[in-house]
All heavy atoms as a GROMACS GRO file, in nm:
protein
  500
    1MET      N    1  10.261  13.037  10.327
    1MET     CA    2  10.182  13.069  10.442
    1MET      C    3  10.092  12.952  10.480
    1MET      O    4  10.074  12.923  10.598
    1MET     CB    5  10.101  13.197  10.416
    1MET     CG    6  10.034  13.251  10.536
    1MET     SD    7  10.159  13.309  10.653
    1MET     CE    8  10.061  13.410  10.754
    2LYS      N    9  10.035  12.887  10.379
    2LYS     CA   10   9.944  12.776  10.407
    2LYS      C   11  10.022  12.657  10.468
    2LYS      O   12   9.972  12.595  10.560
    2LYS     CB   13   9.881  12.733  10.276
    2LYS     CG   14   9.778  12.624  10.296
    2LYS     CD   15   9.697  12.600  10.170
    2LYS     CE   16   9.603  12.486  10.184
    2LYS     NZ   17   9.472  12.524  10.225
    3ALA      N   18  10.143  12.636  10.424
    3ALA     CA   19  10.225  12.525  10.482
    3ALA      C   20  10.257  12.556  10.628
    3ALA      O   21  10.258  12.463  10.709
    3ALA     CB   22  10.354  12.510  10.401
    4LEU      N   23  10.278  12.681  10.660
    4LEU     CA   24  10.305  12.719  10.799
    4LEU      C   25  10.184  12.691  10.889
    4LEU      O   26  10.196  12.648  10.998
    4LEU     CB   27  10.346  12.866  10.803
    4LEU     CG   28  10.405  12.919  10.936
    4LEU    CD1   29  10.527  12.838  10.975
    4LEU    CD2   30  10.439  13.065  10.924
    5ASN      N   31  10.064  12.722  10.834
    5ASN     CA   32   9.941  12.696  10.911
    5ASN      C   33   9.924  12.546  10.933
    5ASN      O   34   9.878  12.506  11.041
    5ASN     CB   35   9.819  12.750  10.837
    5ASN     CG   36   9.817  12.903  10.839
    5ASN    OD1   37   9.874  12.962  10.926
    5ASN    ND2   38   9.745  12.962  10.744
    6ILE      N   39   9.955  12.466  10.832
    6ILE     CA   40   9.947  12.320  10.846
    6ILE      C   41  10.042  12.273  10.953
    6ILE      O   42  10.011  12.188  11.035
    6ILE     CB   43   9.966  12.252  10.711
    6ILE    CG1   44   9.851  12.283  10.619
    6ILE    CG2   45   9.981  12.100  10.732
    6ILE    CD1   46   9.872  12.234  10.475
    7LEU      N   47  10.163  12.327  10.954
    7LEU     CA   48  10.263  12.290  11.053
    7LEU      C   49  10.216  12.326  11.195
    7LEU      O   50  10.228  12.245  11.286
    7LEU     CB   51  10.396  12.359  11.023
    7LEU     CG   52  10.508  12.335  11.122
    7LEU    CD1   53  10.548  12.186  11.122
    7LEU    CD2   54  10.628  12.421  11.089
    8TYR      N   55  10.160  12.445  11.210
    8TYR     CA   56  10.110  12.488  11.341
    8TYR      C   57   9.994  12.396  11.385
    8TYR      O   58   9.987  12.359  11.502
    8TYR     CB   59  10.061  12.633  11.340
    8TYR     CG   60  10.171  12.735  11.336
    8TYR    CD1   61  10.158  12.852  11.264
    8TYR    CD2   62  10.290  12.715  11.406
    8TYR    CE1   63  10.260  12.948  11.263
    8TYR    CE2   64  10.388  12.808  11.406
    8TYR     CZ   65  10.374  12.925  11.331
    8TYR     OH   66  10.476  13.017  11.332
    9ALA      N   67   9.904  12.360  11.292
    9ALA     CA   68   9.794  12.273  11.327
    9ALA      C   69   9.849  12.135  11.371
    9ALA      O   70   9.798  12.077  11.468
    9ALA     CB   71   9.700  12.257  11.208
   10PHE      N   72   9.945  12.085  11.300
   10PHE     CA   73  10.003  11.955  11.334
   10PHE      C   74  10.069  11.959  11.472
   10PHE      O   75  10.048  11.872  11.555
   10PHE     CB   76  10.106  11.913  11.228
   10PHE     CG   77  10.178  11.785  11.264
   10PHE    CD1   78  10.115  11.665  11.245
   10PHE    CD2   79  10.309  11.788  11.315
   10PHE    CE1   80  10.180  11.546  11.278
   10PHE    CE2   81  10.372  11.670  11.348
   10PHE     CZ   82  10.310  11.549  11.330
   11LEU      N   83  10.150  12.062  11.497
   11LEU     CA   84  10.219  12.075  11.625
   11LEU      C   85  10.119  12.092  11.738
   11LEU      O   86  10.134  12.035  11.845
   11LEU     CB   87  10.318  12.192  11.622
   11LEU     CG   88  10.440  12.169  11.533
   11LEU    CD1   89  10.527  12.294  11.531
   11LEU    CD2   90  10.524  12.051  11.580
   12GLY      N   91  10.018  12.172  11.718
   12GLY     CA   92   9.914  12.193  11.818
   12GLY      C   93   9.842  12.061  11.850
   12GLY      O   94   9.820  12.028  11.967
   13GLY      N   95   9.810  11.985  11.746
   13GLY     CA   96   9.745  11.854  11.769
   13GLY      C   97   9.835  11.758  11.839
   13GLY      O   98   9.790  11.682  11.924
   14ALA      N   99   9.963  11.762  11.809
   14ALA     CA  100  10.059  11.673  11.874
   14ALA      C  101  10.071  11.706  12.023
   14ALA      O  102  10.073  11.618  12.108
   14ALA     CB  103  10.194  11.683  11.806
   15ILE      N  104  10.075  11.836  12.054
   15ILE     CA  105  10.083  11.878  12.192
   15ILE      C  106   9.959  11.838  12.271
   15ILE      O  107   9.968  11.784  12.382
   15ILE     CB  108  10.106  12.032  12.203
   15ILE    CG1  109  10.248  12.066  12.156
   15ILE    CG2  110  10.086  12.083  12.344
   15ILE    CD1  111  10.274  12.208  12.133
   16VAL      N  112   9.843  11.860  12.213
   16VAL     CA  113   9.718  11.824  12.282
   16VAL      C  114   9.710  11.671  12.296
   16VAL      O  115   9.674  11.620  12.402
   16VAL     CB  116   9.592  11.876  12.202
   16VAL    CG1  117   9.466  11.818  12.254
   16VAL    CG2  118   9.590  12.028  12.210
   17GLY      N  119   9.750  11.596  12.194
   17GLY     CA  120   9.747  11.449  12.199
   17GLY      C  121   9.838  11.397  12.306
   17GLY      O  122   9.802  11.306  12.384
   18CYS      N  123   9.958  11.456  12.318
   18CYS     CA  124  10.053  11.411  12.421
   18CYS      C  125  10.002  11.446  12.561
   18CYS      O  126  10.014  11.368  12.652
   18CYS     CB  127  10.188  11.477  12.397
   18CYS     SG  128  10.278  11.415  12.255
   19SER      N  129   9.939  11.563  12.572
   19SER     CA  130   9.885  11.603  12.701
   19SER      C  131   9.776  11.511  12.744
   19SER      O  132   9.768  11.468  12.860
   19SER     CB  133   9.831  11.747  12.695
   19SER     OG  134   9.935  11.836  12.660
   20ILE      N  135   9.688  11.473  12.652
   20ILE     CA  136   9.577  11.383  12.684
   20ILE      C  137   9.633  11.246  12.720
   20ILE      O  138   9.585  11.185  12.819
   20ILE     CB  139   9.480  11.374  12.566
   20ILE    CG1  140   9.403  11.506  12.550
   20ILE    CG2  141   9.382  11.260  12.585
   20ILE    CD1  142   9.319  11.518  12.429
   21ALA      N  143   9.730  11.197  12.649
   21ALA     CA  144   9.792  11.068  12.679
   21ALA      C  145   9.852  11.069  12.816
   21ALA      O  146   9.838  10.974  12.895
   21ALA     CB  147   9.898  11.033  12.574
   22LEU      N  148   9.918  11.178  12.852
   22LEU     CA  149   9.976  11.188  12.988
   22LEU      C  150   9.868  11.192  13.095
   22LEU      O  151   9.885  11.134  13.203
   22LEU     CB  152  10.065  11.314  12.999
   22LEU     CG  153  10.199  11.308  12.930
   22LEU    CD1  154  10.264  11.447  12.931
   22LEU    CD2  155  10.288  11.205  12.990
   23LEU      N  156   9.759  11.262  13.067
   23LEU     CA  157   9.652  11.271  13.167
   23LEU      C  158   9.586  11.138  13.191
   23LEU      O  159   9.536  11.114  13.304
   23LEU     CB  160   9.550  11.377  13.125
   23LEU     CG  161   9.600  11.520  13.133
   23LEU    CD1  162   9.497  11.613  13.077
   23LEU    CD2  163   9.632  11.561  13.274
   24PHE      N  164   9.579  11.051  13.091
   24PHE     CA  165   9.516  10.923  13.107
   24PHE      C  166   9.609  10.813  13.149
   24PHE      O  167   9.568  10.698  13.166
   24PHE     CB  168   9.441  10.887  12.979
   24PHE     CG  169   9.311  10.960  12.964
   24PHE    CD1  170   9.300  11.061  12.870
   24PHE    CD2  171   9.200  10.933  13.042
   24PHE    CE1  172   9.185  11.132  12.856
   24PHE    CE2  173   9.082  11.002  13.026
   24PHE     CZ  174   9.073  11.103  12.934
   25ALA      N  175   9.736  10.841  13.159
   25ALA     CA  176   9.835  10.742  13.203
   25ALA      C  177   9.808  10.705  13.348
   25ALA      O  178   9.767  10.792  13.430
   25ALA     CB  179   9.976  10.798  13.187
   26PRO      N  180   9.833  10.583  13.388
   26PRO     CA  181   9.808  10.541  13.524
   26PRO      C  182   9.916  10.591  13.618
   26PRO      O  183  10.010  10.522  13.655
   26PRO     CB  184   9.811  10.388  13.515
   26PRO     CG  185   9.895  10.358  13.399
   26PRO     CD  186   9.876  10.474  13.306
   27GLU      N  187   9.904  10.715  13.659
   27GLU     CA  188  10.003  10.781  13.744
   27GLU      C  189   9.931  10.881  13.835
   27GLU      O  190   9.829  10.936  13.796
   27GLU     CB  191  10.103  10.859  13.656
   27GLU     CG  192  10.223  10.908  13.724
   27GLU     CD  193  10.326  10.964  13.629
   27GLU    OE1  194  10.314  10.940  13.510
   27GLU    OE2  195  10.415  11.028  13.677
   28LYS      N  196   9.984  10.899  13.952
   28LYS     CA  197   9.923  10.997  14.044
   28LYS      C  198   9.925  11.136  13.985
   28LYS      O  199  10.021  11.173  13.911
   28LYS     CB  200  10.000  11.001  14.174
   28LYS     CG  201   9.972  10.881  14.265
   28LYS     CD  202  10.048  10.879  14.393
   28LYS     CE  203  10.088  11.009  14.449
   28LYS     NZ  204  10.158  11.005  14.577
   29GLY      N  205   9.824  11.217  14.015
   29GLY     CA  206   9.813  11.349  13.956
   29GLY      C  207   9.929  11.438  13.994
   29GLY      O  208   9.980  11.514  13.910
   30SER      N  209   9.975  11.430  14.118
   30SER     CA  210  10.086  11.516  14.163
   30SER      C  211  10.216  11.477  14.086
   30SER      O  212  10.293  11.565  14.050
   30SER     CB  213  10.105  11.509  14.312
   30SER     OG  214  10.128  11.373  14.350
   31ASP      N  215  10.234  11.346  14.067
   31ASP     CA  216  10.355  11.304  13.995
   31ASP      C  217  10.349  11.351  13.847
   31ASP      O  218  10.446  11.391  13.789
   31ASP     CB  219  10.367  11.150  13.997
   31ASP     CG  220  10.394  11.095  14.135
   31ASP    OD1  221  10.442  11.175  14.221
   31ASP    OD2  222  10.370  10.976  14.159
   32LEU      N  223  10.227  11.342  13.788
   32LEU     CA  224  10.210  11.382  13.652
   32LEU      C  225  10.234  11.532  13.635
   32LEU      O  226  10.304  11.574  13.543
   32LEU     CB  227  10.067  11.352  13.603
   32LEU     CG  228  10.032  11.396  13.464
   32LEU    CD1  229  10.123  11.330  13.362
   32LEU    CD2  230   9.887  11.364  13.435
   33ARG      N  231  10.183  11.614  13.726
   33ARG     CA  232  10.207  11.757  13.723
   33ARG      C  233  10.355  11.788  13.732
   33ARG      O  234  10.408  11.880  13.667
   33ARG     CB  235  10.123  11.826  13.827
   33ARG     CG  236   9.979  11.830  13.793
   33ARG     CD  237   9.894  11.882  13.909
   33ARG     NE  238   9.753  11.887  13.880
   33ARG     CZ  239   9.671  11.781  13.880
   33ARG    NH1  240   9.718  11.663  13.912
   33ARG    NH2  241   9.544  11.794  13.855
   34SER      N  242  10.425  11.716  13.817
   34SER     CA  243  10.569  11.736  13.828
   34SER      C  244  10.641  11.703  13.698
   34SER      O  245  10.732  11.775  13.658
   34SER     CB  246  10.626  11.650  13.943
   34SER     OG  247  10.571  11.688  14.065
   35ARG      N  248  10.597  11.597  13.636
   35ARG     CA  249  10.659  11.557  13.507
   35ARG      C  250  10.632  11.659  13.400
   35ARG      O  251  10.720  11.694  13.324
   35ARG     CB  252  10.599  11.422  13.462
   35ARG     CG  253  10.694  11.306  13.488
   35ARG     CD  254  10.639  11.176  13.442
   35ARG     NE  255  10.621  11.168  13.297
   35ARG     CZ  256  10.545  11.079  13.237
   35ARG    NH1  257  10.478  10.991  13.310
   35ARG    NH2  258  10.538  11.074  13.107
   36ILE      N  259  10.509  11.711  13.396
   36ILE     CA  260  10.478  11.814  13.297
   36ILE      C  261  10.565  11.936  13.320
   36ILE      O  262  10.622  11.993  13.226
   36ILE     CB  263  10.327  11.852  13.306
   36ILE    CG1  264  10.243  11.736  13.255
   36ILE    CG2  265  10.298  11.978  13.225
   36ILE    CD1  266  10.094  11.755  13.277
   37LYS      N  267  10.578  11.975  13.445
   37LYS     CA  268  10.658  12.093  13.481
   37LYS      C  269  10.805  12.073  13.438
   37LYS      O  270  10.868  12.159  13.385
   37LYS     CB  271  10.650  12.124  13.627
   37LYS     CG  272  10.710  12.256  13.667
   37LYS     CD  273  10.682  12.286  13.812
   37LYS     CE  274  10.751  12.418  13.850
   37LYS     NZ  275  10.732  12.454  13.987
   38GLU      N  276  10.860  11.952  13.465
   38GLU     CA  277  10.997  11.920  13.429
   38GLU      C  278  11.014  11.926  13.276
   38GLU      O  279  11.117  11.976  13.226
   38GLU     CB  280  11.039  11.786  13.482
   38GLU     CG  281  11.055  11.783  13.632
   38GLU     CD  282  11.084  11.642  13.683
   38GLU    OE1  283  11.120  11.555  13.603
   38GLU    OE2  284  11.063  11.621  13.802
   39LEU      N  285  10.921  11.867  13.203
   39LEU     CA  286  10.932  11.866  13.057
   39LEU      C  287  10.928  12.006  13.000
   39LEU      O  288  11.006  12.040  12.910
   39LEU     CB  289  10.820  11.783  12.996
   39LEU     CG  290  10.827  11.631  13.014
   39LEU    CD1  291  10.698  11.563  12.968
   39LEU    CD2  292  10.945  11.577  12.939
   40LEU      N  293  10.840  12.092  13.051
   40LEU     CA  294  10.833  12.226  13.004
   40LEU      C  295  10.962  12.306  13.040
   40LEU      O  296  11.007  12.386  12.960
   40LEU     CB  297  10.709  12.298  13.064
   40LEU     CG  298  10.574  12.245  13.013
   40LEU    CD1  299  10.460  12.310  13.090
   40LEU    CD2  300  10.559  12.270  12.864
   41LYS      N  301  11.016  12.277  13.157
   41LYS     CA  302  11.135  12.347  13.200
   41LYS      C  303  11.254  12.312  13.109
   41LYS      O  304  11.336  12.393  13.077
   41LYS     CB  305  11.169  12.310  13.347
   41LYS     CG  306  11.266  12.405  13.409
   41LYS     CD  307  11.280  12.374  13.555
   41LYS     CE  308  11.217  12.485  13.632
   41LYS     NZ  309  11.239  12.480  13.779
   42LYS      N  310  11.259  12.185  13.064
   42LYS     CA  311  11.363  12.141  12.971
   42LYS      C  312  11.354  12.214  12.838
   42LYS      O  313  11.454  12.234  12.770
   42LYS     CB  314  11.356  11.990  12.949
   42LYS     CG  315  11.408  11.906  13.063
   42LYS     CD  316  11.397  11.759  13.031
   42LYS     CE  317  11.436  11.674  13.148
   42LYS     NZ  318  11.420  11.532  13.122
   43LYS      N  319  11.229  12.248  12.803
   43LYS     CA  320  11.210  12.321  12.675
   43LYS      C  321  11.229  12.471  12.690
   43LYS      O  322  11.209  12.547  12.597
   43LYS     CB  323  11.067  12.296  12.623
   43LYS     CG  324  11.040  12.152  12.592
   43LYS     CD  325  11.121  12.108  12.471
   43LYS     CE  326  11.091  11.964  12.436
   43LYS     NZ  327  11.173  11.915  12.326
   44GLY      N  328  11.260  12.515  12.813
   44GLY     CA  329  11.287  12.658  12.834
   44GLY      C  330  11.162  12.736  12.879
   44GLY      O  331  11.162  12.860  12.879
   45ILE      N  332  11.056  12.664  12.914
   45ILE     CA  333  10.934  12.728  12.958
   45ILE      C  334  10.924  12.708  13.108
   45ILE      O  335  10.915  12.595  13.154
   45ILE     CB  336  10.811  12.668  12.886
   45ILE    CG1  337  10.829  12.678  12.735
   45ILE    CG2  338  10.681  12.734  12.931
   45ILE    CD1  339  10.725  12.599  12.658
   46ASP      N  340  10.922  12.816  13.180
   46ASP     CA  341  10.919  12.807  13.328
   46ASP      C  342  10.778  12.836  13.378
   46ASP      O  343  10.727  12.948  13.360
   46ASP     CB  344  11.019  12.902  13.389
   46ASP     CG  345  11.044  12.875  13.532
   46ASP    OD1  346  11.016  12.761  13.577
   46ASP    OD2  347  11.088  12.966  13.605
   47PHE      N  348  10.716  12.739  13.434
   47PHE     CA  349  10.578  12.748  13.488
   47PHE      C  350  10.583  12.735  13.639
   47PHE      O  351  10.662  12.659  13.692
   47PHE     CB  352  10.490  12.633  13.437
   47PHE     CG  353  10.422  12.659  13.304
   47PHE    CD1  354  10.476  12.613  13.186
   47PHE    CD2  355  10.305  12.734  13.301
   47PHE    CE1  356  10.416  12.640  13.064
   47PHE    CE2  357  10.243  12.759  13.181
   47PHE     CZ  358  10.295  12.712  13.063
   48THR      N  359  10.495  12.809  13.706
   48THR     CA  360  10.479  12.787  13.850
   48THR      C  361  10.384  12.670  13.871
   48THR      O  362  10.318  12.626  13.774
   48THR     CB  363  10.421  12.913  13.915
   48THR    OG1  364  10.286  12.938  13.866
   48THR    CG2  365  10.508  13.035  13.893
   49ASP      N  366  10.370  12.625  13.994
   49ASP     CA  367  10.279  12.514  14.022
   49ASP      C  368  10.136  12.554  13.987
   49ASP      O  369  10.057  12.473  13.939
   49ASP     CB  370  10.292  12.472  14.170
   49ASP     CG  371  10.421  12.401  14.198
   49ASP    OD1  372  10.483  12.347  14.101
   49ASP    OD2  373  10.465  12.403  14.316
   50ASP      N  374  10.099  12.677  14.019
   50ASP     CA  375   9.963  12.725  13.989
   50ASP      C  376   9.937  12.726  13.840
   50ASP      O  377   9.828  12.692  13.795
   50ASP     CB  378   9.941  12.865  14.046
   50ASP     CG  379   9.939  12.866  14.201
   50ASP    OD1  380   9.907  12.759  14.257
   50ASP    OD2  381   9.965  12.971  14.255
   51GLU      N  382  10.034  12.765  13.761
   51GLU     CA  383  10.016  12.769  13.615
   51GLU      C  384  10.005  12.630  13.557
   51GLU      O  385   9.926  12.606  13.464
   51GLU     CB  386  10.135  12.844  13.549
   51GLU     CG  387  10.132  12.993  13.577
   51GLU     CD  388  10.258  13.065  13.532
   51GLU    OE1  389  10.367  13.003  13.534
   51GLU    OE2  390  10.245  13.180  13.490
   52VAL      N  391  10.079  12.534  13.609
   52VAL     CA  392  10.066  12.395  13.565
   52VAL      C  393   9.925  12.345  13.602
   52VAL      O  394   9.862  12.276  13.524
   52VAL     CB  395  10.176  12.307  13.628
   52VAL    CG1  396  10.149  12.160  13.596
   52VAL    CG2  397  10.314  12.345  13.577
   53GLU      N  398   9.878  12.377  13.721
   53GLU     CA  399   9.745  12.336  13.764
   53GLU      C  400   9.639  12.393  13.670
   53GLU      O  401   9.546  12.323  13.630
   53GLU     CB  402   9.721  12.382  13.906
   53GLU     CG  403   9.593  12.334  13.967
   53GLU     CD  404   9.595  12.185  13.995
   53GLU    OE1  405   9.700  12.133  14.030
   53GLU    OE2  406   9.486  12.124  13.979
   54GLN      N  407   9.654  12.520  13.630
   54GLN     CA  408   9.559  12.581  13.538
   54GLN      C  409   9.564  12.513  13.404
   54GLN      O  410   9.460  12.492  13.337
   54GLN     CB  411   9.589  12.731  13.524
   54GLN     CG  412   9.555  12.813  13.643
   54GLN     CD  413   9.602  12.960  13.629
   54GLN    OE1  414   9.666  12.996  13.532
   54GLN    NE2  415   9.562  13.040  13.727
   55LEU      N  416   9.684  12.480  13.357
   55LEU     CA  417   9.698  12.413  13.228
   55LEU      C  418   9.629  12.278  13.231
   55LEU      O  419   9.556  12.240  13.138
   55LEU     CB  420   9.848  12.395  13.193
   55LEU     CG  421   9.882  12.320  13.065
   55LEU    CD1  422   9.828  12.395  12.947
   55LEU    CD2  423  10.034  12.300  13.055
   56VAL      N  424   9.649  12.199  13.336
   56VAL     CA  425   9.585  12.067  13.351
   56VAL      C  426   9.436  12.086  13.356
   56VAL      O  427   9.359  12.008  13.291
   56VAL     CB  428   9.640  11.994  13.473
   56VAL    CG1  429   9.560  11.869  13.503
   56VAL    CG2  430   9.787  11.958  13.454
   57ASP      N  431   9.385  12.182  13.432
   57ASP     CA  432   9.242  12.208  13.439
   57ASP      C  433   9.183  12.243  13.304
   57ASP      O  434   9.072  12.200  13.268
   57ASP     CB  435   9.210  12.315  13.540
   57ASP     CG  436   9.236  12.272  13.683
   57ASP    OD1  437   9.245  12.151  13.711
   57ASP    OD2  438   9.250  12.363  13.772
   58GLN      N  439   9.255  12.324  13.231
   58GLN     CA  440   9.209  12.365  13.099
   58GLN      C  441   9.203  12.245  13.002
   58GLN      O  442   9.104  12.232  12.929
   58GLN     CB  443   9.306  12.474  13.042
   58GLN     CG  444   9.260  12.537  12.916
   58GLN     CD  445   9.356  12.647  12.875
   58GLN    OE1  446   9.479  12.641  12.903
   58GLN    NE2  447   9.308  12.745  12.805
   59ILE      N  448   9.302  12.162  13.004
   59ILE     CA  449   9.300  12.041  12.917
   59ILE      C  450   9.190  11.948  12.962
   59ILE      O  451   9.119  11.892  12.877
   59ILE     CB  452   9.438  11.973  12.921
   59ILE    CG1  453   9.546  12.064  12.857
   59ILE    CG2  454   9.435  11.838  12.853
   59ILE    CD1  455   9.686  12.015  12.873
   60SER      N  456   9.170  11.933  13.091
   60SER     CA  457   9.063  11.845  13.141
   60SER      C  458   8.926  11.897  13.100
   60SER      O  459   8.838  11.817  13.063
   60SER     CB  460   9.070  11.836  13.291
   60SER     OG  461   9.190  11.775  13.333
   61ALA      N  462   8.912  12.026  13.101
   61ALA     CA  463   8.781  12.086  13.061
   61ALA      C  464   8.754  12.061  12.913
   61ALA      O  465   8.641  12.035  12.871
   61ALA     CB  466   8.778  12.236  13.090
   62GLN      N  467   8.858  12.067  12.831
   62GLN     CA  468   8.845  12.042  12.688
   62GLN      C  469   8.811  11.897  12.662
   62GLN      O  470   8.734  11.867  12.572
   62GLN     CB  471   8.967  12.084  12.614
   62GLN     CG  472   8.990  12.231  12.604
   62GLN     CD  473   9.116  12.270  12.529
   62GLN    OE1  474   9.194  12.186  12.493
   62GLN    NE2  475   9.136  12.398  12.512
   63ILE      N  476   8.862  11.808  12.745
   63ILE     CA  477   8.830  11.663  12.726
   63ILE      C  478   8.688  11.638  12.761
   63ILE      O  479   8.622  11.562  12.696
   63ILE     CB  480   8.927  11.579  12.817
   63ILE    CG1  481   9.069  11.590  12.769
   63ILE    CG2  482   8.881  11.435  12.821
   63ILE    CD1  483   9.172  11.528  12.860
   64ASP      N  484   8.636  11.700  12.865
   64ASP     CA  485   8.500  11.681  12.911
   64ASP      C  486   8.398  11.733  12.813
   64ASP      O  487   8.281  11.685  12.817
   64ASP     CB  488   8.476  11.749  13.045
   64ASP     CG  489   8.554  11.677  13.155
   64ASP    OD1  490   8.591  11.560  13.141
   64ASP    OD2  491   8.577  11.741  13.259
   65GLN      N  492   8.433  11.822  12.722
   65GLN     CA  493   8.336  11.879  12.629
   65GLN      C  494   8.303  11.782  12.526
   65GLN      O  495   8.303  11.709  12.463
   65GLN     CB  496   8.391  12.004  12.561
   65GLN     CG  497   8.402  12.118  12.656
   65GLN     CD  498   8.460  12.243  12.587
   65GLN    OE1  499   8.502  12.242  12.474
   65GLN    NE2  500   8.461  12.351  12.661
   0.00000   0.00000   0.00000
């Protein structure tokens, strides 16, 4: 069980790290949101534009803290 928690923590950190790296990349926001949506769709996760916007806002809020 402990190994599973470590794996979840690692994966969660990797996802947050990748998201932050994408947000700070020199790219227009609309292009970045499209890229995020495409990447999630490839993984089988279907997000609407509003849900992607909420995800980006949530990550941005965490960065500002």
